[in-house]
N, C-alpha and C positions, 0 to 999 in steps of 0.2 A: 504493500500500500504506500509506504514512504517513497519507494522507487517511482511509483506511478505519479505521485504528487510532484516529485522532483522533475520528472519528465515534462509534466504539464507546465510547471514553472519555467522550465528551460525554453519551451516554445513561446510562452507568453513574453518572456524577456527578449527573445529573438525578434518577435513581431514588433514589440514596443521600440526596440532599438532601431530597427529598420525604418520605422515610421518617423521617428522623431529626429534622429541624427545618427550618423555612422562614424563620426570622427571625434565626438566629444570626449570620450574617455580612452583614447589611444594609449595613454600612459597610466591608466588606472589598474591594469591587470584584469584578470577575469572577474566579471561581475556575477555573483552567485546569490540568488534570492533564497533566503532561508524561511521555512514554513513556521511558521509559528507553530435647515440652515443653509444654506448655500454660501459658498465662499464669495466674499465681496470681490467685485471686479477691479476695485481700486486698491490693490496692495500698494504699500509705500513705494513710490517711484525711486529708482536707483540710477544715478548717472554714472555709469562705469566706463562709458566709451570716451576715454581720454585720447588726445592726439598722440600719435606714435604707438598706439596699442597694436599688437600683432594682429594681422588679418587672417592668419591661418589657424587661429585658435578661437573657439567660440567663448564669448563672455558669459559668465553665470551670475546669478543674483548673489549679492554679498551676504555676510553673516546676518545682518538685520533683515534683509529681504527673506532669507530662508527661514529665520525665526518667525517672521510675520505669517508665512504660509502655514507653518506648523501650528501656530496659535489660532489662526482662523479656522483651520480644519478640525483641530482637536478640542477647542474650547469655544464657547459662545456666552451670551449674556445669562443663560440658564445654568451654566456650569457651576458646580459647587466650589467653595473655596479650596477644598481638598484637591480637587482635580486641577484647578488653576495653579495652585502651589506646586503640585507634582510636575505639571508640564513645564512651568517656568524653571524648575530646578533641573530637569533633564536638559533643557536648552542651554542653561548655564554650564552644566557639566560637559556636554558634548559639543555644542556649537561655539559658544564663547571661549571655551578652553582651546579651541582650534581656530581662533579668530584670524591668525596669521594665514591660514589656508583658505579661509572664506572671504577675506578682504574687507575693507572699509575701516578707516581709523575711527577710534572713539574719542570722546571729549570728556575731560574731567568735569566734575560738578563745580559749581561756583566756589565752594569752600575747599576745593582741591581734593575732595574724596575720590577714591579710585574704584568705587563699586561699578560705575558705568563702564570702566575699562577692565572689568574682571580682575580688579586689584593688581593690574600690571601696567605701569606707566608707559612701558615701551609700546603698548598697543596704540598710542597716539600717532605712531609713525607708520602704521600699516598702510600698504598701498590700497587705493580705492578699487582698482580692477581685480577681478578674480577669475582664475581659470581652473580647470579640473586638476585633481591630484589624488593620489591613492589615500593620503591622510584625510583629505576632505571627504571623500566617499565613505571611508570607514566611519567617520564621525556621523555622517548623515544616516547611514544604514543602522548604526547603533541607536540613533535617536528614534528612527521608525520602530525598531524592535522594542525599545523600552516603552514607548507610548502605547503601542498596540498590545503589548503583553500585560498592561495594567487594565484590569477588568473595569474599574470605574471610568477610566478615560475611554475605553472601547465602548462601553455601554452608553456613554454620553453621546458619542458620535453615531452609534446605531440608532438611538432614539430620534435623531434629527433626520435620518434618511429612510427609515424603514416604512413609513406610511402605515397602511392598514395591515400589512403582513409582518409577522415576526421573523419570517425567513427571507434571506436575500432574494431579490427579484430583479428583473431587468430594469425596472424603474429605480430601485434603490442603488443598484450597482452603477447605473448611469450617473446618479447624483454623486456617488463616491468619486468616480472618475472626474466629474466636473468640479469637484472641490479642489482637486489638485491642478486640473487643466481647464480653467473657466473659459478659455478662448479656443478650445479644441474644435477643429472642424471635421475630424475623421472619427467621431465617436463610435459609429457602428463597427468599425474595424477594431477598435480597442475593446469593445464589449464582447465580441465573439469568444475570444479565448477565456475571458473571465466567466462568462456564462457557461462555457463548457466545463471549466473547473468546478464551478458551483454544482452543476448537474452531476458530475462524476462523484463529488463528495456526498451529495444527497443520495445517490444510488447505493452508496456504501454505508448509509445510515450514520454519517458523521454528525456530531452534535452541531446544532444551529450556531452556537457561539464560535465553534471552531471554523465553520464556513465563513462567518463574518470576519473573523480574525485574519484568515489567510487571504481573503479578497482585499481587505484594507491594507494589509502588509504588502501585498504584491504591487498595488498601485502606488503606495508610499515609496517603495524602494525603486520604482522606475525613475531614472535620473533626469528625464526630459523636462520635468516641471521646473527645474532650476534655470532653464534658458531664459534670457531676457529678450 
């Protein structure tokens, strides 16, 4: 059964990668997906395109852009204080701790406090632009796994997309994809492998929560949503 899921995830990753881009993670090593409200269209704008930037590498959203996506997907106004605190802590531990890989300099508070710079004054000199790297991807994938493996965070997201059905459906899976890719034009192509995976798990009587977890994790781990 595990081998079957890994095979499904392989094809999903292959399809996603072919659709979104083929050169983004050339130096990231092999990407392996591990099994475990609507997103506003106005994520904070990020001006990373500086003069002289390399044209043969695609620019990605910086640390604060990536964190804004995670926050908008996994929390909303109805999230409990416990969930919000957990999500923010994960983002500090995984994304801000790798801020040099994600890009964008921070600014000290008016009183000189370093909390906004993850307690590291050198982060004031981080380059604005951000490209792919193995360390960046490792931090992002760990963030996805930490958030999706927390039942409170997971159930909060499920409650926002499930509609009238407790089980993953075409409509709810579409919403999950749109949370990460609000401007996606090829939604049907993205949906097919996810629907197949859900159907396969359902035929094996996998627990509903396990199906939700794997679907959300698969979309979260797809690297294309970082593209500017």
